[in-house]
SERONU-908435 format. One record per residue (C-alpha): residue number from 1; x, y, z. Coordinates in pm, whole numbers, plus 32768, in hexadecimal, padded with zeros to 4 digits. Example, Ala and Ser with C-alpha at 12.3 -4.5 7.8 and 13.67 -1.06 7.14 Angstrom:
+-----+------+------+------+
|   k |   px |   py |   pz |
+-----+------+------+------+
|   1 | 84CE | 7E3E | 830C |
|   2 | 8557 | 7F96 | 82CA |
+-----+------+------+------+
end
This chain:
+-----+------+------+------+
|   k |   px |   py |   pz |
+-----+------+------+------+
|   1 | 87C4 | 8610 | 7A44 |
|   2 | 872A | 84FA | 795E |
|   3 | 85B3 | 852B | 794F |
|   4 | 84C5 | 8426 | 78BD |
|   5 | 834F | 83C8 | 78BD |
|   6 | 8318 | 82AF | 79AB |
|   7 | 81BA | 821C | 79C2 |
|   8 | 811B | 80E4 | 7A2E |
|   9 | 813C | 8065 | 78D9 |
|  10 | 82C3 | 80AF | 78B3 |
|  11 | 82F3 | 8025 | 7A0F |
|  12 | 8224 | 7EC8 | 79DF |
|  13 | 82AC | 7EB2 | 7864 |
|  14 | 842A | 7EF7 | 78BB |
|  15 | 848E | 7D75 | 78DE |
|  16 | 8415 | 7D59 | 7A50 |
|  17 | 83D2 | 7BF7 | 7AC0 |
|  18 | 8298 | 7BA9 | 7B7C |
|  19 | 8236 | 7ABA | 7C7D |
|  20 | 8131 | 79CD | 7C0C |
|  21 | 7FC8 | 7A19 | 7CB6 |
|  22 | 7FC5 | 7933 | 7DCE |
|  23 | 7EC3 | 780D | 7D9E |
|  24 | 7DA6 | 7816 | 7E86 |
|  25 | 7CF1 | 76C4 | 7E25 |
|  26 | 7D6D | 7567 | 7DAC |
|  27 | 7E95 | 74BD | 7E15 |
|  28 | 7F69 | 73AC | 7D4B |
|  29 | 7F6A | 7270 | 7E0D |
|  30 | 80B0 | 7222 | 7E86 |
|  31 | 80AC | 70CD | 7DDA |
|  32 | 80BD | 717E | 7C9F |
|  33 | 81F7 | 722E | 7CD2 |
|  34 | 8339 | 718E | 7C60 |
|  35 | 844F | 716A | 7D62 |
|  36 | 8505 | 72A5 | 7D7F |
|  37 | 8433 | 7351 | 7C97 |
|  38 | 8444 | 74EB | 7CF9 |
|  39 | 82F3 | 7562 | 7D93 |
|  40 | 8322 | 76DA | 7D3D |
|  41 | 8324 | 77EE | 7E25 |
|  42 | 8255 | 780C | 7F44 |
|  43 | 81DA | 797B | 7FD7 |
|  44 | 80FE | 79AF | 8116 |
|  45 | 7FCF | 7A77 | 809E |
|  46 | 7F64 | 7AEB | 81E3 |
|  47 | 7FDF | 7B25 | 8347 |
|  48 | 7F0E | 7B6A | 8466 |
|  49 | 7F5E | 7BE9 | 85E4 |
|  50 | 7E98 | 7C60 | 8717 |
|  51 | 7EA2 | 7DE6 | 8771 |
|  52 | 7DFD | 7DF4 | 88BC |
|  53 | 7C8C | 7D7B | 8881 |
|  54 | 7CB6 | 7DA0 | 871F |
|  55 | 7D2B | 7CC5 | 8613 |
|  56 | 7DFC | 7D4D | 84E4 |
|  57 | 7E34 | 7C7D | 838D |
|  58 | 7F01 | 7CEA | 8282 |
|  59 | 7EB8 | 7C6D | 8127 |
|  60 | 7FB1 | 7C41 | 7FF7 |
|  61 | 7F0F | 7CF5 | 7EC2 |
|  62 | 8032 | 7CB7 | 7DD2 |
|  63 | 8193 | 7C26 | 7DAA |
|  64 | 822A | 7D0D | 7C93 |
|  65 | 83A5 | 7D2F | 7C66 |
|  66 | 83DE | 7E76 | 7BCF |
|  67 | 84F5 | 7F57 | 7B4C |
|  68 | 8595 | 802C | 7C53 |
|  69 | 8575 | 80AF | 7D56 |
|  70 | 85EB | 81CD | 7C88 |
|  71 | 8550 | 82A0 | 7C27 |
|  72 | 841D | 822F | 7CE5 |
|  73 | 84F6 | 829F | 7E18 |
|  74 | 85F4 | 83B7 | 7DEF |
|  75 | 8585 | 8446 | 7C91 |
|  76 | 863F | 8563 | 7CD3 |
|  77 | 878A | 84BB | 7D23 |
|  78 | 888D | 8404 | 7C2D |
|  79 | 8826 | 82B0 | 7BF7 |
|  80 | 8984 | 822D | 7C6F |
|  81 | 8933 | 82D5 | 7DC5 |
|  82 | 8802 | 81F4 | 7DF5 |
|  83 | 88C0 | 80B7 | 7D6F |
|  84 | 89CF | 80EA | 7E52 |
|  85 | 88F7 | 80ED | 7F93 |
|  86 | 883E | 7FC6 | 7F13 |
|  87 | 8997 | 7F0D | 7EE5 |
|  88 | 8A00 | 7F7B | 8049 |
|  89 | 88A6 | 7EE2 | 80C7 |
|  90 | 88EA | 7D94 | 801E |
|  91 | 87C0 | 7DDB | 7F3F |
|  92 | 87B7 | 7DD1 | 7DC8 |
|  93 | 8814 | 7F05 | 7D0D |
|  94 | 8710 | 7F30 | 7C05 |
|  95 | 85E3 | 7E4E | 7C81 |
|  96 | 84FC | 7E52 | 7DAC |
|  97 | 83C4 | 7DB5 | 7E28 |
|  98 | 82EC | 7E95 | 7EBC |
|  99 | 81BA | 7E21 | 7FA5 |
| 100 | 8070 | 7E6E | 7F36 |
| 101 | 7FB9 | 7E3C | 8089 |
| 102 | 7E3B | 7E64 | 80DF |
| 103 | 7E00 | 7E5F | 8265 |
| 104 | 7CCB | 7DDA | 8301 |
| 105 | 7C86 | 7E46 | 847D |
| 106 | 7B81 | 7D71 | 853A |
| 107 | 7B1F | 7E4C | 8657 |
| 108 | 7A2D | 7D3F | 86ED |
| 109 | 7902 | 7E20 | 8671 |
| 110 | 7957 | 7E51 | 84E5 |
| 111 | 7A55 | 7E03 | 83F2 |
| 112 | 7B2A | 7F38 | 8376 |
| 113 | 7BDF | 7EFA | 8222 |
| 114 | 7D00 | 7FFC | 81DF |
| 115 | 7D2B | 8016 | 8063 |
| 116 | 7CA2 | 7F20 | 7F61 |
| 117 | 7DE6 | 7ECF | 7E95 |
| 118 | 7E15 | 7EDF | 7D1B |
| 119 | 7CC9 | 7E20 | 7C9A |
| 120 | 7CBF | 7DC6 | 7B3B |
| 121 | 7D63 | 7EEF | 7AAF |
| 122 | 7E29 | 7F93 | 7BB2 |
| 123 | 7F9F | 7FDA | 7BB9 |
| 124 | 7FE5 | 7E68 | 7BA2 |
| 125 | 7ECA | 7DD3 | 7AEA |
| 126 | 7E64 | 7C73 | 7AF3 |
| 127 | 7EE2 | 7B6F | 7ADA |
| 128 | 8017 | 7C07 | 7B9B |
| 129 | 7F5C | 7CD9 | 7C8A |
| 130 | 7DE0 | 7D0D | 7CF1 |
| 131 | 7DFA | 7BD8 | 7DD2 |
| 132 | 7D24 | 7C83 | 7F04 |
| 133 | 7BD0 | 7BF4 | 7E67 |
| 134 | 7C44 | 7A96 | 7E6E |
| 135 | 7D24 | 7A91 | 7FB7 |
| 136 | 7C11 | 7B1A | 8098 |
| 137 | 7B95 | 79B7 | 80D1 |
| 138 | 7CCB | 7921 | 80FD |
| 139 | 7D17 | 7A0F | 81FF |
| 140 | 7BC4 | 79CF | 82AC |
| 141 | 7AE8 | 7ACD | 8214 |
| 142 | 79C1 | 7B05 | 80FD |
| 143 | 7993 | 7C60 | 8059 |
| 144 | 783B | 7C68 | 80E8 |
| 145 | 78BA | 7C76 | 8251 |
| 146 | 7980 | 7DAF | 821E |
| 147 | 78DD | 7EC2 | 82C8 |
| 148 | 79AC | 7FEE | 8283 |
| 149 | 7AAA | 8040 | 817D |
| 150 | 7B99 | 8147 | 81CA |
| 151 | 7C76 | 81D7 | 80AB |
| 152 | 7DDC | 8285 | 80F6 |
| 153 | 7DB5 | 8314 | 7FAE |
| 154 | 7D35 | 82E3 | 7E3C |
| 155 | 7E5C | 8260 | 7D6C |
| 156 | 7E05 | 8136 | 7C9C |
| 157 | 7EB3 | 8047 | 7D70 |
| 158 | 7DE0 | 80A7 | 7EB6 |
| 159 | 7C96 | 80CE | 7DE5 |
| 160 | 7CB2 | 7FB8 | 7CF1 |
| 161 | 7BFC | 7EBA | 7DBE |
| 162 | 7ABB | 7F60 | 7E23 |
| 163 | 7A0A | 7EE3 | 7CEC |
| 164 | 7A16 | 7D8B | 7C6E |
| 165 | 7954 | 7D57 | 7B08 |
| 166 | 78AF | 7EAE | 7B37 |
| 167 | 7817 | 7E6F | 7C6E |
| 168 | 7894 | 7ED1 | 7DCA |
| 169 | 7968 | 7DA8 | 7E54 |
| 170 | 790F | 7E12 | 7FBF |
| 171 | 7787 | 7E30 | 7F99 |
| 172 | 7733 | 7E64 | 8111 |
| 173 | 784A | 7F62 | 8160 |
| 174 | 7828 | 80C8 | 8190 |
| 175 | 797B | 8186 | 8129 |
| 176 | 7A5C | 82A6 | 8180 |
| 177 | 7B4E | 837F | 80DC |
| 178 | 7BEA | 84E8 | 8119 |
| 179 | 7B0D | 8607 | 80BA |
| 180 | 7C52 | 86A0 | 8009 |
| 181 | 7CA0 | 856F | 7F51 |
| 182 | 7B32 | 8526 | 7ED9 |
| 183 | 7B1B | 8684 | 7E6A |
| 184 | 7C74 | 8695 | 7DAA |
| 185 | 7C16 | 855A | 7CFA |
| 186 | 7ABE | 85C2 | 7CB1 |
| 187 | 7B35 | 86F0 | 7BCA |
| 188 | 7B1F | 86AE | 7A59 |
| 189 | 7C73 | 8748 | 7A44 |
| 190 | 7CF6 | 85E4 | 7AAC |
| 191 | 7C76 | 8549 | 7975 |
| 192 | 7D32 | 8650 | 7894 |
| 193 | 7E71 | 85B8 | 78E9 |
| 194 | 7F13 | 84ED | 77B9 |
| 195 | 7E8A | 8386 | 778B |
| 196 | 7F7F | 82AD | 7838 |
| 197 | 800A | 83AF | 792B |
| 198 | 7FEE | 8343 | 7AA3 |
| 199 | 7EF0 | 842E | 7AF9 |
| 200 | 7E17 | 8404 | 79CB |
| 201 | 7E27 | 8274 | 7A31 |
| 202 | 7DB7 | 82BC | 7B97 |
| 203 | 7CA5 | 83B2 | 7B37 |
| 204 | 7C0C | 82C3 | 7A46 |
| 205 | 7C06 | 81AF | 7B3F |
| 206 | 7B67 | 82AD | 7C51 |
| 207 | 7A68 | 8303 | 7B53 |
| 208 | 7A0E | 81A2 | 7B38 |
| 209 | 7A2F | 8133 | 7C96 |
| 210 | 7A0B | 823D | 7D8D |
| 211 | 7919 | 8338 | 7D09 |
| 212 | 7801 | 8239 | 7CE7 |
| 213 | 7845 | 81EA | 7E61 |
| 214 | 782A | 8342 | 7ECD |
| 215 | 76C6 | 8344 | 7F67 |
| 216 | 775B | 822E | 805E |
| 217 | 78A2 | 82F8 | 809A |
| 218 | 790E | 83E4 | 81AC |
| 219 | 79EB | 8503 | 816D |
| 220 | 7ADB | 8524 | 8295 |
| 221 | 7BE1 | 860D | 8301 |
| 222 | 7D32 | 85D0 | 83DF |
| 223 | 7CC1 | 857B | 8553 |
| 224 | 7B77 | 84DA | 84DB |
| 225 | 7B2A | 8392 | 8572 |
| 226 | 7AAB | 829D | 8476 |
| 227 | 7A51 | 818A | 8571 |
| 228 | 7A9C | 8187 | 86E2 |
| 229 | 7C1A | 8162 | 8714 |
| 230 | 7C59 | 81CA | 85C2 |
| 231 | 7CC6 | 8336 | 856F |
| 232 | 7D2B | 83D8 | 842D |
| 233 | 7E93 | 8490 | 842D |
| 234 | 7EF9 | 85A8 | 8324 |
| 235 | 7FFA | 850E | 8240 |
| 236 | 7FD8 | 85F8 | 80E3 |
| 237 | 80BF | 8605 | 7FEE |
| 238 | 80C6 | 84B3 | 7F3E |
| 239 | 7F63 | 8529 | 7ED3 |
| 240 | 7EA7 | 8679 | 7F3F |
| 241 | 7DE8 | 85B2 | 803E |
| 242 | 7EAD | 8485 | 80A2 |
| 243 | 7E70 | 8406 | 81EE |
| 244 | 7F15 | 831D | 82EC |
| 245 | 7E57 | 8287 | 8416 |
| 246 | 7E9A | 825F | 8588 |
| 247 | 7DF1 | 8104 | 8624 |
| 248 | 7DF3 | 80D0 | 87A4 |
| 249 | 7D4C | 7FBF | 886E |
| 250 | 7D70 | 7F87 | 89E9 |
| 251 | 7EB0 | 805A | 89C2 |
| 252 | 7F47 | 7F92 | 88AE |
| 253 | 7FA8 | 8072 | 8773 |
| 254 | 7FDF | 804D | 8615 |
| 255 | 7FFC | 8158 | 84F1 |
| 256 | 7F94 | 8104 | 8396 |
| 257 | 804F | 8207 | 82B9 |
| 258 | 7FCF | 81B7 | 8151 |
| 259 | 80EB | 8232 | 805D |
| 260 | 81C9 | 8307 | 8137 |
| 261 | 82D4 | 8200 | 80D0 |
| 262 | 8313 | 8139 | 7F83 |
| 263 | 844F | 8096 | 7FE3 |
| 264 | 84BF | 8018 | 8131 |
| 265 | 8609 | 8079 | 80FF |
| 266 | 861C | 81AF | 8013 |
| 267 | 84F1 | 8262 | 80A0 |
| 268 | 856C | 8256 | 81E7 |
| 269 | 86DA | 8292 | 81ED |
| 270 | 8692 | 83D0 | 811B |
| 271 | 8538 | 845F | 816B |
| 272 | 859C | 858A | 80B3 |
| 273 | 85C0 | 84D5 | 7F52 |
| 274 | 84A4 | 8503 | 7E71 |
| 275 | 83C9 | 83E1 | 7E18 |
| 276 | 8342 | 83E7 | 7CC8 |
| 277 | 81E1 | 83AA | 7D1B |
| 278 | 81BB | 84BF | 7E19 |
| 279 | 80D5 | 85B8 | 7D73 |
| 280 | 8171 | 86C7 | 7E4D |
| 281 | 8304 | 866E | 7E66 |
| 282 | 834A | 877D | 7F92 |
| 283 | 821D | 8745 | 806C |
| 284 | 8235 | 85BE | 803F |
| 285 | 83B4 | 85D9 | 80C0 |
| 286 | 8346 | 86A1 | 81D1 |
| 287 | 8236 | 85B8 | 8236 |
| 288 | 831B | 8489 | 821A |
| 289 | 83FD | 8531 | 8300 |
| 290 | 82F6 | 858D | 8402 |
| 291 | 8246 | 8431 | 83FD |
| 292 | 838A | 8383 | 8422 |
| 293 | 83FC | 8455 | 853F |
| 294 | 82BD | 8428 | 85FE |
| 295 | 82A6 | 82A1 | 85C3 |
| 296 | 83F7 | 827C | 8648 |
| 297 | 83E6 | 835D | 8760 |
| 298 | 827D | 8292 | 87D3 |
| 299 | 8326 | 8156 | 8777 |
| 300 | 81F0 | 80FE | 86BF |
| 301 | 81C8 | 7FD5 | 85DA |
| 302 | 8191 | 8040 | 8484 |
| 303 | 80AC | 7FA9 | 8348 |
| 304 | 8156 | 8027 | 8216 |
| 305 | 809D | 7FF3 | 80DF |
| 306 | 81BF | 7FBB | 8014 |
| 307 | 82DD | 7F1E | 80F3 |
| 308 | 8312 | 7DB5 | 80C0 |
| 309 | 8214 | 7CB1 | 812A |
| 310 | 818E | 7CA0 | 823B |
| 311 | 81D7 | 7E10 | 8220 |
| 312 | 81DD | 7E4A | 838B |
| 313 | 82FF | 7ED4 | 845F |
| 314 | 8399 | 7FEB | 852A |
| 315 | 846F | 8122 | 84F7 |
| 316 | 85AA | 818A | 8587 |
| 317 | 8679 | 82B4 | 8558 |
| 318 | 87C9 | 827D | 84AA |
| 319 | 88DF | 8370 | 8444 |
| 320 | 8810 | 848C | 83A5 |
| 321 | 86F8 | 83B6 | 8344 |
| 322 | 862A | 828F | 83B6 |
| 323 | 861D | 811A | 8386 |
| 324 | 8511 | 8018 | 836C |
| 325 | 850B | 7EEF | 846E |
| 326 | 842C | 7DD8 | 83D6 |
| 327 | 836F | 7D21 | 84DC |
| 328 | 83CE | 7BE6 | 8597 |
| 329 | 8329 | 7B82 | 86C4 |
| 330 | 82DC | 7CCE | 8778 |
| 331 | 8178 | 7CCF | 875E |
| 332 | 8167 | 7B5E | 87BC |
| 333 | 81AF | 7BA1 | 892C |
+-----+------+------+------+
end
């Protein structure tokens, strides 16, 4: 099998196109536009829905078009096999646009933010990522309003937005992370990885963004309730302490699965395929199958961080694997 070193740098420098960061202030008056002048692509940047008494808002943090999905998904398989699946699914064979989607849950008593996006130096740095800080207000929030920040895990594209200009972006928040996750990334061994390696990049962002917040942080285990109606679920493998979260209000349920998938077709059709960014490939595959089976059986709506925006859908069984069904109007009725 062909092997090579894939890093954040090589993914972003490989000729991938990037969607321009959405403007949040200032619009050209229509009178200044010549007739027929193209206005450019337009992408929604937040999506909101009710869940019982809760209100849930997904916010777009990046619009990168990357090389892939192979080997990000299916690194243990021949490239042509993944390309064939893309072709059958009417998708580009060598390009894909993952979501990077933090989620805010308004419980009526507090605002709970799941993951913080790329920030200034995450997997997709600015101007092509790290949009959360500027898109909070258009979505109806200010950083000061966030009461609790919950981290599914500590990869750079989930913790990069914790700090802004060296200060906490969410100054009034408390924080929660898996105890295993915090202990793993706190080890100095993580910084012994080669500079540019994915582990080293996340470890440096962790030291800069997470460690300074430790005195305001809860270290949780699977089963812990981080807020009324919001419970942590074990989802190890992608990282040693990766957590998903089950949310329920007035009998309505939602599952936030973090990085249990990196592509809405390839990851689900073949949960056994290795994911490049999984730190434990075998456990990651086992977790995917278990989580997919659970949400398919329970017919739970899912927030999938890397699914195409608005990163919300359902999972059904299909052939020997599963299929992602993007949301339409199910949560509006």
